[in-house]
C-alpha positions in Angstrom: 85.1 112.2 88.8 87.2 110.7 86.0 90.5 111.7 84.3 88.4 113.2 81.4 87.0 115.7 83.9 90.4 117.2 84.8 91.6 120.6 83.5 95.1 120.9 82.1 97.7 120.7 84.8 95.3 119.4 87.4 96.1 116.1 89.2 94.2 113.3 90.8 94.7 110.0 92.5 93.3 106.9 90.8 90.6 105.2 92.9 89.5 102.5 90.5 89.0 101.4 86.9 85.7 100.8 85.3 85.0 98.6 82.3 86.3 95.2 81.5 88.2 93.2 79.0 91.0 94.4 76.9 91.0 98.1 77.7 90.9 97.5 81.4 93.8 95.1 81.1 95.7 97.5 78.9 95.2 100.5 81.3 96.5 98.4 84.2 99.6 97.4 82.1 100.2 101.1 81.4 100.3 101.8 85.2 96.8 103.1 85.8 96.5 101.4 89.2 94.8 102.5 92.4 96.6 105.1 94.6 98.7 106.4 91.6 98.9 110.1 90.9 98.0 111.2 87.4 98.2 114.7 85.9 96.5 116.0 82.8 99.2 117.8 80.8 97.5 118.7 77.5 94.3 118.2 75.5 94.4 118.0 71.7 92.7 120.8 69.8 89.5 118.8 69.2 89.5 117.3 72.7 91.0 113.9 71.9 93.4 112.5 72.8 94.5 113.6 76.3 98.2 113.7 77.3 98.8 112.5 80.8 101.7 112.3 83.2 101.8 109.1 85.2 104.6 107.2 87.0 107.2 109.5 85.5 106.3 109.2 81.9 103.9 110.9 79.4 101.1 108.9 77.7 98.3 109.9 75.4 94.9 108.1 75.7 91.5 108.6 74.2 88.9 110.5 76.1 86.5 107.5 76.1 89.2 105.5 77.8 90.0 108.3 80.3 86.3 108.2 81.3 86.9 104.6 82.6 89.5 105.8 85.3 87.8 107.1 88.4 89.9 109.5 90.4 89.8 111.8 93.4 91.0 115.3 92.6 94.0 116.6 94.6 93.1 119.8 96.3 96.5 120.7 97.8 99.2 119.7 95.2 102.1 120.1 97.7 100.5 117.7 100.2 100.8 114.7 97.9 103.9 114.0 96.0 104.5 110.7 94.2 
């Protein structure tokens, strides 16, 4: 599952990043590191970009970039708080 597969207000834990080069490096710089919680806040009207909540801030990324971030969906939101 990737971040692009989440529905609004669903969360997941980052497992790994796919891809290479500039975009992988940029996602890591923005805080998309393994074991980090990410929540999909909103989706733009035509599906791109996605607004995410990660590490206490809001960020918008393109859907094609969100597909590079492999996550594990959180089933019980109260069990994992980060």
